[in-house]
C-alpha positions as CSV (number, residue, x, y, z in Angstrom):
1,N,-4.9,55.9,66.6
2,K,-5.1,59.2,64.7
3,D,-4.4,57.6,61.3
4,K,-8.0,57.0,60.4
5,D,-7.3,55.9,56.8
6,A,-4.3,53.6,57.8
7,D,-2.0,55.1,55.2
8,D,0.9,55.7,57.7
9,Y,0.5,59.4,57.3
10,L,-1.5,62.1,59.1
11,S,-3.5,64.7,57.2
12,P,-4.2,68.0,58.9
13,Q,-7.6,66.8,59.9
14,E,-6.2,63.5,61.4
15,M,-3.4,65.4,63.2
16,W,-5.7,67.8,64.9
17,E,-8.6,65.2,65.1
18,F,-11.1,67.4,63.4
19,S,-13.8,66.5,60.9
20,A,-13.8,68.3,57.5
21,K,-16.7,70.4,58.4
22,E,-15.3,71.7,61.7
23,G,-12.4,73.3,59.9
24,L,-8.9,74.1,61.2
25,S,-7.6,77.3,62.6
26,E,-4.9,79.3,60.8
27,E,-2.6,78.5,63.7
28,E,-3.2,74.8,63.4
29,M,-2.5,75.0,59.6
30,E,0.6,77.0,60.2
31,D,2.0,74.5,62.7
32,F,1.1,71.7,60.3
33,R,3.0,73.4,57.5
34,K,6.1,73.9,59.7
35,L,5.9,70.2,60.8
36,D,5.5,69.0,57.1
37,K,9.3,69.1,56.3
38,D,8.9,67.4,52.9
39,G,5.9,69.5,51.8
40,N,3.7,66.6,50.8
41,Q,0.8,67.9,52.9
42,L,0.9,64.8,55.1
43,L,2.9,64.0,58.2
44,D,5.0,60.9,58.5
45,A,6.2,59.3,61.8
46,Q,9.3,61.5,62.0
47,E,7.4,64.7,61.4
48,V,4.8,63.8,64.1
49,K,7.6,62.8,66.5
50,A,8.8,66.5,66.5
51,W,5.3,67.5,67.8
52,E,4.8,64.6,70.2
53,S,8.3,64.9,71.8
54,G,7.9,68.7,72.4
55,L,10.9,69.4,70.1
56,F,8.7,71.5,67.8
57,H,7.6,73.8,70.6
58,T,11.1,74.0,72.0
59,E,12.6,75.0,68.6
60,S,9.8,77.6,68.1
61,E,10.4,79.2,71.5
62,M,14.2,79.2,71.0
63,L,13.7,81.0,67.6
64,R,11.4,83.5,69.3
65,L,14.0,84.0,72.0
66,I,16.7,84.8,69.4
67,E,14.2,87.1,67.5
68,V,13.5,89.1,70.7
69,A,17.1,89.2,72.1
70,D,19.1,89.5,68.8
71,K,19.5,93.3,68.5
72,D,22.3,93.3,65.9
73,G,20.5,91.0,63.5
74,D,23.1,88.3,63.3
75,M,20.7,85.5,64.3
76,E,22.8,84.8,67.4
77,A,22.0,85.9,71.0
78,T,25.0,86.9,73.1
79,A,25.0,86.7,76.8
80,Q,24.6,90.5,76.9
81,E,21.7,90.5,74.4
82,L,20.0,87.8,76.5
83,E,20.6,89.9,79.7
84,D,19.2,93.0,78.0
85,A,16.1,91.0,76.8
86,R,15.5,89.4,80.2
87,E,12.4,91.4,81.0
88,D,10.9,90.9,77.5
89,L,11.4,87.1,77.9
90,E,10.5,86.6,81.6
91,D,7.0,85.2,80.9
92,S,7.9,83.3,77.7
93,L,8.1,79.6,77.3
94,A,11.7,80.2,76.2
95,Q,12.5,81.4,79.7
96,Y,11.0,78.3,81.1
97,H,13.2,76.1,78.8
98,L,16.3,78.1,79.8
99,S,15.5,77.8,83.5
100,E,14.9,74.0,83.1
101,W,18.3,73.6,81.4
102,A,20.1,75.7,84.0
103,E,18.6,73.7,86.8
104,H,19.3,70.4,85.0
105,I,23.0,71.2,84.4
106,E,23.3,73.2,87.7
107,L,24.4,76.5,86.1
């Protein structure tokens, strides 16, 4: 159990299982801030669920996909924009998710 103080929330140190003197990387703190939807500097069960289920990473990769593909800046990726960005995305986790979805629904 990560919740060492049994308060039903995870602090950054509890989430990443670090002691205070080991410190956290900037990437870990940035991920924690993104997970902390209510901004209370603690994660509740729903916020941790996004990480544990993989939803956090999927959402992050899909946003990255749109950032790379969206050439007209409308925060949408058309089929043509995705096709044009194919080489830029071929080694990304977003490409992996798209391939899995295509295989799952037999596109």
